[in-house]
Rosetta silent file (secondary structure, phi, psi, omega in degrees, C-alpha in Angstrom):
SEQUENCE: MAEILPPVTDPVLLKQIDLLAKRHRAAGGVVMHLIGYIGGSAESLLGKLPAPVRSGLEGATERALSGAMVAAEHSRGIVADRPDWMNRTLTAAMGAAGGAGGLGSSLAELPFTVTMLLRAIQGIAAEHGFDPASEEVRVECLRVFASAGPLDDDDGMDLSFLAARTTITGPSLKSLVAKVAPRLSAVLGQKLAAQAAPVLGAVAGAAVNYSFTSYYQEIARVHFGLKRLARDSGADEGVLREELVARLTKK
SCORE:     score description
SCORE:     0.000 S_00000001
   1 L     0.000  132.949 -178.906  -22.218    4.180   25.815 S_00000001
   2 L   -68.266  142.599  179.409  -19.839    2.230   23.583 S_00000001
   3 L   -70.624  132.892  177.306  -19.795   -1.507   24.051 S_00000001
   4 L   -98.393  114.317 -177.774  -16.657   -2.749   25.804 S_00000001
   5 L   -94.909  145.191 -179.017  -15.569   -6.025   24.265 S_00000001
   6 L   -68.168  153.402  178.401  -13.358   -8.503   26.108 S_00000001
   7 L   -68.932  164.405  178.231   -9.730   -8.917   24.997 S_00000001
   8 L   -75.781  126.990  178.921   -8.644  -11.847   22.862 S_00000001
   9 L  -121.987  -13.853 -179.662   -7.661  -14.830   25.000 S_00000001
  10 L   -64.393  119.115 -176.992   -7.894  -17.712   22.524 S_00000001
  11 H   -62.538  -29.082  178.603   -4.275  -18.943   22.089 S_00000001
  12 H   -67.585  -45.307  177.960   -4.946  -19.964   18.483 S_00000001
  13 H   -64.604  -42.351 -179.243   -6.140  -16.469   17.576 S_00000001
  14 H   -62.726  -37.666  178.188   -3.276  -14.852   19.468 S_00000001
  15 H   -64.726  -41.681  178.896   -0.767  -17.007   17.598 S_00000001
  16 H   -64.795  -39.752  178.421   -2.266  -15.971   14.256 S_00000001
  17 H   -65.162  -39.897  177.060   -2.140  -12.292   15.264 S_00000001
  18 H   -60.064  -40.944  179.144    1.504  -12.717   16.288 S_00000001
  19 H   -65.181  -39.644  178.102    2.273  -14.172   12.854 S_00000001
  20 H   -66.459  -39.726  178.301    0.538  -11.242   11.132 S_00000001
  21 H   -64.079  -40.012  178.067    2.482   -8.763   13.266 S_00000001
  22 H   -63.127  -40.775  179.353    5.725  -10.530   12.352 S_00000001
  23 H   -64.781  -40.244  179.072    4.799  -10.352    8.686 S_00000001
  24 H   -61.959  -45.545 -179.218    4.042   -6.649    8.985 S_00000001
  25 H   -64.217  -35.298 -178.242    7.412   -5.917   10.573 S_00000001
  26 H   -74.528  -12.430 -176.395    9.193   -7.933    7.890 S_00000001
  27 L   -61.564  -27.371  176.871    7.518   -5.939    5.123 S_00000001
  28 L   -59.955  -53.150  170.412   10.297   -3.332    5.398 S_00000001
  29 H    61.539  172.149 -178.990   12.838   -5.956    4.356 S_00000001
  30 H   -66.911  -38.238 -177.355   16.319   -5.714    2.920 S_00000001
  31 H   -63.000  -38.849 -179.322   15.131   -4.265   -0.402 S_00000001
  32 H   -64.908  -39.142  177.609   13.482   -1.292    1.339 S_00000001
  33 H   -65.524  -36.381  177.282   16.705   -0.492    3.187 S_00000001
  34 H   -62.647  -43.172 -179.690   18.552   -0.698   -0.127 S_00000001
  35 H   -65.888  -40.656  176.130   16.170    1.802   -1.710 S_00000001
  36 H   -59.908  -36.584  178.591   16.569    4.135    1.237 S_00000001
  37 H   -67.205  -40.660  179.631   20.339    3.864    0.744 S_00000001
  38 H   -63.362  -44.863 -171.117   20.042    4.710   -2.964 S_00000001
  39 H   -96.189  -14.008 -174.300   17.832    7.723   -2.422 S_00000001
  40 L    87.027 -159.992 -178.393   18.863    9.016    0.986 S_00000001
  41 L   -74.276  163.313  178.085   16.345   10.173    3.576 S_00000001
  42 H   -58.889  -41.863 -177.423   12.689   10.798    2.784 S_00000001
  43 H   -65.882  -41.743 -178.809   13.165   14.529    3.273 S_00000001
  44 H   -68.976  -33.079  177.538   16.184   14.746    0.973 S_00000001
  45 H   -64.084  -49.804 -178.901   14.368   12.780   -1.725 S_00000001
  46 H   -62.923  -33.214 -179.703   11.353   15.076   -1.716 S_00000001
  47 H   -67.441  -18.271  179.830   13.639   18.096   -1.751 S_00000001
  48 L   -78.399  -15.482 -178.350   15.093   16.965   -5.081 S_00000001
  49 L   -79.670  143.085  174.270   11.770   17.432   -6.867 S_00000001
  50 L   -59.801  147.575 -177.052   11.020   20.754   -8.603 S_00000001
  51 H   -55.906  -42.524  179.015    8.608   22.909   -6.612 S_00000001
  52 H   -61.171  -34.398  178.768    5.798   22.717   -9.232 S_00000001
  53 H   -68.776  -45.461  179.503    5.956   18.908   -9.124 S_00000001
  54 H   -59.589  -43.700 -176.044    5.856   18.849   -5.320 S_00000001
  55 H   -69.569  -27.980 -178.672    2.905   21.235   -5.205 S_00000001
  56 H   -96.480    1.051 -172.655    0.921   19.236   -7.762 S_00000001
  57 H   -68.414  -39.472 -178.430    1.772   15.806   -6.423 S_00000001
  58 H   -63.313  -45.058  178.229   -1.165   15.438   -4.056 S_00000001
  59 H   -64.407  -39.666  179.038   -3.719   16.246   -6.757 S_00000001
  60 H   -64.688  -38.135  179.335   -1.962   13.953   -9.220 S_00000001
  61 H   -67.395  -41.623  179.047   -1.980   11.140   -6.665 S_00000001
  62 H   -62.798  -41.550  177.290   -5.680   11.600   -5.951 S_00000001
  63 H   -65.868  -39.319  179.143   -6.446   11.470   -9.675 S_00000001
  64 H   -64.548  -40.900  178.464   -4.223    8.405  -10.085 S_00000001
  65 H   -64.722  -45.604 -179.814   -5.985    6.624   -7.221 S_00000001
  66 H   -62.266  -44.288  178.152   -9.436    7.432   -8.570 S_00000001
  67 H   -66.310  -37.382 -179.324   -8.463    6.290  -12.056 S_00000001
  68 H   -64.781  -35.587  178.551   -6.756    3.187  -10.695 S_00000001
  69 H   -58.730  -41.971 -179.116   -9.942    2.135   -8.911 S_00000001
  70 H   -74.182  -48.605 -175.785  -11.778    2.061  -12.245 S_00000001
  71 H   -64.918  -42.857 -178.690   -8.954    0.634  -14.365 S_00000001
  72 H   -64.921  -40.600 -179.772   -7.995   -2.113  -11.923 S_00000001
  73 H   -66.526  -43.108  179.540  -11.603   -3.228  -11.534 S_00000001
  74 H   -63.424  -35.727 -177.183  -12.224   -3.297  -15.303 S_00000001
  75 H   -68.964  -19.720 -176.855   -9.047   -5.305  -15.880 S_00000001
  76 L   -65.785  -27.549  178.281  -10.265   -8.073  -13.583 S_00000001
  77 L   -82.444   -5.486 -175.757  -12.724   -9.251  -16.241 S_00000001
  78 L  -114.419  -45.064 -176.306   -9.951   -9.399  -18.838 S_00000001
  79 L  -117.689  130.502 -179.587   -6.726  -10.452  -17.106 S_00000001
  80 L   -69.827  157.423  174.701   -6.555  -13.076  -14.362 S_00000001
  81 L   -59.515  142.498 -177.164   -4.887  -12.343  -11.036 S_00000001
  82 L  -107.526  155.696  175.560   -1.143  -12.903  -11.208 S_00000001
  83 L   -65.994  160.886 -175.876    1.229  -14.434   -8.646 S_00000001
  84 H   -55.398  -44.582 -175.412    3.207  -12.056   -6.445 S_00000001
  85 H   -62.459  -34.888 -179.636    6.500  -12.538   -8.301 S_00000001
  86 H   -71.281  -39.298  175.521    4.902  -11.609  -11.623 S_00000001
  87 H   -61.244  -41.932  178.235    3.381   -8.426  -10.199 S_00000001
  88 H   -62.893  -41.780 -179.352    6.794   -7.463   -8.833 S_00000001
  89 H   -65.030  -44.111 -178.500    8.436   -8.169  -12.185 S_00000001
  90 H   -66.005  -43.630 -179.919    5.872   -6.171  -14.171 S_00000001
  91 H   -70.315  -32.040  175.642    5.986   -3.130  -11.913 S_00000001
  92 H   -63.237  -41.019  177.766    9.798   -3.254  -11.873 S_00000001
  93 H   -63.906  -39.697  176.517    9.744   -3.136  -15.679 S_00000001
  94 H   -62.442  -43.865  179.974    7.380   -0.151  -15.526 S_00000001
  95 H   -63.671  -38.231  178.068    9.677    1.599  -13.070 S_00000001
  96 H   -64.745  -43.825  179.196   12.701    0.982  -15.295 S_00000001
  97 H   -64.245  -41.529  179.278   10.875    2.396  -18.316 S_00000001
  98 H   -67.032  -43.916 -177.718    9.706    5.414  -16.334 S_00000001
  99 H   -70.546  -24.858 -177.079   13.094    6.096  -14.782 S_00000001
 100 H   -62.795  -29.480 -178.217   14.963    5.764  -18.082 S_00000001
 101 L  -100.473   10.089  179.319   13.534    9.063  -19.322 S_00000001
 102 L    80.639 -155.886 -171.217   13.969   11.033  -16.120 S_00000001
 103 H   -65.062  -39.107 -177.389   11.254   12.960  -14.324 S_00000001
 104 H   -60.587  -49.801  179.950    8.934   13.406  -17.317 S_00000001
 105 H   -71.488  -29.307  176.867    8.582    9.716  -18.084 S_00000001
 106 H   -64.428  -40.435  177.109    8.482    8.896  -14.375 S_00000001
 107 H   -64.802  -38.725  179.644    5.443   11.150  -13.987 S_00000001
 108 H   -68.286  -32.053 -178.678    3.786    9.478  -16.975 S_00000001
 109 H   -75.978  -23.838 -171.250    4.486    6.034  -15.513 S_00000001
 110 H   -52.705  -52.067 -177.679    3.050    6.899  -12.075 S_00000001
 111 H   -63.481  -30.601  178.362   -0.680    6.197  -12.693 S_00000001
 112 H   -68.768  -39.689  177.251    0.131    2.864  -14.336 S_00000001
 113 H   -65.594  -42.734  178.516    2.178    1.781  -11.324 S_00000001
 114 H   -60.214  -41.542  178.539   -0.584    2.846   -8.924 S_00000001
 115 H   -63.547  -42.978  179.102   -3.076    0.807  -10.972 S_00000001
 116 H   -63.327  -41.559  178.626   -0.795   -2.230  -10.917 S_00000001
 117 H   -62.821  -44.790 -179.821   -0.314   -1.927   -7.160 S_00000001
 118 H   -64.494  -39.696  178.676   -4.056   -1.648   -6.589 S_00000001
 119 H   -63.331  -39.436  177.226   -4.718   -4.605   -8.857 S_00000001
 120 H   -62.811  -41.055  178.481   -2.192   -6.674   -6.874 S_00000001
 121 H   -64.146  -42.210  178.048   -3.962   -5.690   -3.634 S_00000001
 122 H   -61.379  -39.600  178.934   -7.324   -6.655   -5.126 S_00000001
 123 H   -62.362  -37.591  178.568   -5.912  -10.042   -6.107 S_00000001
 124 H   -70.096  -36.680  175.232   -4.821  -10.679   -2.532 S_00000001
 125 H   -59.704  -45.808  179.325   -8.276   -9.680   -1.290 S_00000001
 126 H   -63.659  -38.688  178.617   -9.810  -12.243   -3.658 S_00000001
 127 H   -59.780  -32.023 -179.652   -7.268  -14.855   -2.535 S_00000001
 128 L   -89.983    7.298  174.257   -8.522  -14.379    1.026 S_00000001
 129 L    92.437   18.116  179.449  -12.132  -14.905   -0.029 S_00000001
 130 L  -111.141  148.550 -175.981  -13.299  -11.294   -0.440 S_00000001
 131 L   -90.043  108.818 -178.144  -14.981   -9.834   -3.512 S_00000001
 132 L   -64.733  -15.380  179.502  -12.900   -6.932   -4.924 S_00000001
 133 L   -80.319  -17.310 -178.997  -15.959   -5.714   -6.856 S_00000001
 134 L   -75.468  148.221 -177.825  -17.881   -4.971   -3.655 S_00000001
 135 H   -63.953  -36.322 -179.869  -17.745   -1.431   -2.343 S_00000001
 136 H   -60.800  -45.732 -177.818  -16.688   -2.610    1.092 S_00000001
 137 H   -72.481  -31.385  174.528  -13.649   -4.460   -0.258 S_00000001
 138 H   -60.191  -40.893  176.119  -12.793   -1.552   -2.570 S_00000001
 139 H   -63.847  -44.084 -178.708  -12.554    0.611    0.548 S_00000001
 140 H   -63.106  -36.671  176.926  -10.424   -2.016    2.290 S_00000001
 141 H   -63.632  -40.143  176.640   -8.048   -2.118   -0.706 S_00000001
 142 H   -64.148  -36.519 -178.403   -7.648    1.651   -0.460 S_00000001
 143 H   -64.849  -26.657  175.073   -6.936    1.372    3.252 S_00000001
 144 H   -61.903  -36.012  178.237   -3.921   -0.792    2.422 S_00000001
 145 L   -69.038  -12.434  179.092   -2.533    2.271    0.626 S_00000001
 146 L   -72.208  -10.897  175.381   -2.837    4.205    3.896 S_00000001
 147 L   -65.261  153.542 -171.611    0.356    2.483    5.023 S_00000001
 148 L   -68.595  -29.478 -179.965    3.320    4.791    4.957 S_00000001
 149 L   102.883  162.653 -171.816    5.245    2.854    2.321 S_00000001
 150 L   -70.920  -13.851  179.965    8.678    1.273    2.137 S_00000001
 151 L   -98.648    4.948 -176.867   10.632    4.534    2.049 S_00000001
 152 L   -78.441  151.321 -178.597    9.114    5.968    5.216 S_00000001
 153 L   -86.931  -11.357 -178.043   11.276    6.508    8.282 S_00000001
 154 L   -91.936 -155.060 -174.137    8.638    5.436   10.803 S_00000001
 155 L   -76.245    5.909  175.360    7.191    1.985   11.459 S_00000001
 156 L    81.369   14.654 -177.986    5.797    1.847    7.911 S_00000001
 157 L  -156.494  133.949  170.230    2.157    2.074    8.870 S_00000001
 158 L   -84.334   98.788 -171.803   -0.394    4.677    9.849 S_00000001
 159 H   -66.904  -20.501  177.351   -1.857    2.615   12.673 S_00000001
 160 H   -67.255  -34.557  175.774   -4.895    4.867   12.942 S_00000001
 161 H   -69.461  -37.481 -179.790   -5.948    3.689    9.479 S_00000001
 162 H   -64.139  -40.764 -174.497   -5.284    0.095   10.477 S_00000001
 163 H   -85.557  -20.548 -172.336   -7.438    0.350   13.581 S_00000001
 164 L   -65.165  145.217  173.019  -10.212    2.567   12.197 S_00000001
 165 L  -107.856  111.068 -174.320  -13.674    1.180   11.512 S_00000001
 166 L   -96.999  133.825  172.648  -14.990    2.981    8.419 S_00000001
 167 L   -71.294  127.146 -174.070  -18.651    3.276    7.516 S_00000001
 168 L   -91.822  102.524  174.588  -18.926    1.869    4.010 S_00000001
 169 L  -139.726  168.419  177.320  -20.911    4.233    1.791 S_00000001
 170 H   -53.860  -53.367 -179.871  -20.386    5.819   -1.607 S_00000001
 171 H   -59.881  -32.492 -176.661  -19.176    9.136   -0.199 S_00000001
 172 H   -70.554  -26.216  175.205  -16.802    7.417    2.201 S_00000001
 173 H   -65.279  -47.014  177.984  -15.004    5.758   -0.731 S_00000001
 174 H   -65.150  -39.264  179.652  -14.383    9.176   -2.287 S_00000001
 175 H   -64.398  -38.535 -179.071  -13.522   10.585    1.117 S_00000001
 176 H   -68.111  -37.250  174.538  -11.001    7.827    1.745 S_00000001
 177 H   -56.519  -44.829 -179.415   -9.291    8.541   -1.583 S_00000001
 178 H   -65.351  -33.021  179.937   -8.914   12.144   -0.430 S_00000001
 179 H   -77.136  -37.130 -177.832   -7.495   11.024    2.929 S_00000001
 180 H   -74.625  -34.985 -172.515   -5.075    8.494    1.473 S_00000001
 181 H   -54.924  -46.378 -178.924   -3.807   10.767   -1.326 S_00000001
 182 H   -61.304  -40.579 -178.780   -1.718   13.186    0.823 S_00000001
 183 H   -70.196  -44.741 -179.604    0.084   10.356    2.586 S_00000001
 184 H   -68.299  -33.285 -178.566    0.616    8.320   -0.564 S_00000001
 185 H   -63.574  -35.301  177.491    1.705   11.405   -2.524 S_00000001
 186 H   -64.677  -40.378  178.991    4.629   11.920   -0.139 S_00000001
 187 H   -68.291  -43.990 -179.954    5.731    8.324   -0.704 S_00000001
 188 H   -67.248  -30.492  175.101    5.276    8.567   -4.476 S_00000001
 189 H   -62.484  -39.683  176.179    7.235   11.831   -4.447 S_00000001
 190 H   -63.655  -40.192  177.881   10.169    9.931   -2.942 S_00000001
 191 H   -61.296  -47.264 -179.085    9.785    7.326   -5.672 S_00000001
 192 H   -60.642  -44.205 -177.705    9.826    9.991   -8.405 S_00000001
 193 H   -65.406  -37.682 -178.264   12.911   11.682   -6.980 S_00000001
 194 H   -66.000  -29.759 -176.639   14.790    8.393   -6.670 S_00000001
 195 L  -108.927   16.485 -173.765   14.264    7.584  -10.343 S_00000001
 196 L   -74.870  -26.065 -178.253   14.492   11.130  -11.758 S_00000001
 197 L   -81.776  124.804  178.639   18.058   10.825  -13.081 S_00000001
 198 L   -56.143  151.563 -177.125   18.216    9.202  -16.561 S_00000001
 199 L    70.300  -69.658  175.176   20.051    5.810  -16.747 S_00000001
 200 H   -59.914  -34.764  178.811   20.511    5.622  -12.971 S_00000001
 201 H   -60.644  -33.384  178.992   16.792    6.406  -12.825 S_00000001
 202 H   -64.607  -43.722  178.492   16.018    3.225  -14.755 S_00000001
 203 H   -66.087  -47.170 -179.561   17.825    1.121  -12.152 S_00000001
 204 H   -64.389  -40.033 -179.828   16.316    3.067   -9.249 S_00000001
 205 H   -62.197  -41.978  178.205   12.855    2.981  -10.836 S_00000001
 206 H   -64.646  -44.882 -177.775   12.954   -0.799  -11.209 S_00000001
 207 H   -67.201  -42.096 -179.944   14.224   -1.282   -7.656 S_00000001
 208 H   -63.584  -47.114 -178.847   11.741    1.178   -6.132 S_00000001
 209 H   -64.272  -38.034  176.853    8.770   -0.362   -7.941 S_00000001
 210 H   -59.953  -46.383 -177.574    9.890   -3.860   -6.981 S_00000001
 211 H   -69.109  -39.329  177.630   10.102   -2.832   -3.334 S_00000001
 212 H   -58.789  -47.491 -177.772    6.787   -0.951   -3.433 S_00000001
 213 H   -63.698  -44.447  178.287    5.004   -3.966   -4.861 S_00000001
 214 H   -59.175  -44.379 -177.451    6.592   -6.337   -2.335 S_00000001
 215 H   -62.443  -52.695 -175.580    5.710   -3.993    0.517 S_00000001
 216 H   -70.201  -28.137  173.683    2.069   -3.429   -0.387 S_00000001
 217 H   -64.388  -43.689  179.707    1.523   -7.108   -1.155 S_00000001
 218 H   -65.661  -43.280  178.680    2.744   -7.997    2.326 S_00000001
 219 H   -63.766  -37.317  177.106    0.635   -5.277    3.977 S_00000001
 220 H   -63.454  -38.277  179.066   -2.392   -6.501    1.990 S_00000001
 221 H   -67.782  -33.950  174.591   -1.813  -10.024    3.288 S_00000001
 222 H   -67.141  -48.081 -175.500   -1.725   -8.680    6.841 S_00000001
 223 H   -61.598  -53.335 -177.040   -4.850   -6.579    6.300 S_00000001
 224 H   -78.941  -23.003  173.103   -6.971   -9.237    4.620 S_00000001
 225 H   -64.058  -38.878  178.123   -5.465  -12.001    6.713 S_00000001
 226 H   -69.093  -39.866  178.198   -6.855  -10.287    9.789 S_00000001
 227 H   -63.517  -40.862  178.732  -10.239   -9.815    8.138 S_00000001
 228 H   -66.772  -38.073  178.174  -10.349  -13.505    7.213 S_00000001
 229 H   -61.031  -42.424  178.403   -9.343  -14.466   10.751 S_00000001
 230 H   -65.265  -43.560 -179.171  -12.261  -12.433   12.123 S_00000001
 231 H   -63.497  -45.903 -174.536  -14.677  -13.904    9.583 S_00000001
 232 H   -74.979  -30.271 -176.700  -13.620  -17.517   10.141 S_00000001
 233 H   -92.509  -19.852 -175.091  -13.393  -17.321   13.938 S_00000001
 234 L    81.246    3.480  179.129  -16.450  -15.148   14.558 S_00000001
 235 L   -76.235  156.373  178.857  -14.296  -12.808   16.665 S_00000001
 236 L   -69.269  125.781 -176.888  -14.846   -9.053   16.505 S_00000001
 237 H   -63.179  -38.326  179.368  -12.566   -7.632   13.826 S_00000001
 238 H   -60.769  -40.205  178.735  -12.026   -4.387   15.714 S_00000001
 239 H   -66.071  -41.582  178.689  -10.758   -6.260   18.770 S_00000001
 240 H   -63.062  -39.735  179.276   -8.406   -8.336   16.619 S_00000001
 241 H   -65.700  -38.247  177.801   -7.068   -5.159   14.996 S_00000001
 242 H   -63.597  -37.709  176.685   -6.468   -3.612   18.405 S_00000001
 243 H   -63.940  -41.133  179.616   -4.473   -6.702   19.380 S_00000001
 244 H   -65.971  -46.069  179.801   -2.417   -6.381   16.201 S_00000001
 245 H   -60.400  -39.262  179.255   -1.794   -2.654   16.725 S_00000001
 246 H   -59.840  -38.194  179.295   -0.726   -3.351   20.315 S_00000001
 247 H   -72.144  -35.791 -178.253    1.922   -5.734   19.034 S_00000001
 248 H   -74.410  -25.117 -179.622    3.127   -3.335   16.362 S_00000001
 249 H   -94.883   -7.163 -178.946    3.487   -0.451   18.791 S_00000001
 250 L   -73.981  128.018 -179.614    5.198   -2.511   21.493 S_00000001
 251 L   -86.595    0.000    0.000    8.851   -1.555   21.801 S_00000001
């Protein structure tokens, strides 16, 4: 029989969870609404992509995620973690360069952007006192990517990923990449479509990448902020996550 843990009653913990929930809701932000306005609905964006690109997007995303895990980790010994504004600026420049050449250059830019996003998430994990080189934290960084993304029409988060307690083993890291890839590929497909037109694509690519980086940085701060709260307070992390999910699903 599963252990039934008592709900959180400490007002200090509840206040911190409320702040994290507020931060999560704000992650959508004005920039995300602007990008949605530029590109239209999620469905119309994906429909603009050629069928071969759509069909190959999931596999390309899975390969990009797997490669990003290696590249981002290797870069940590060479380049120091950067402040949030610099990560946003760098990824915006990548998006502009990718969008300037239309769909072909946007596809080539995609794995570099994914690596930059993952590296930014790893930096936030380290900022909260977690070791990005550990397998457990590598899994947690991937789980941040399980969020729906700034162009999604729903609440911007797959709450089942937020609440899930994953067994940390080698196979589960590979398995999580496979689980995250389909969801992330849909979001990245919207990004590609928004920046597919040359010239306008450069502007859209910069704006989309800026918003993506802002969004995932904020979600990472929620994710690792909750983990740090559990670690520092001694409270059960699963219970704290359930409290957060309850606030995010409350209408």
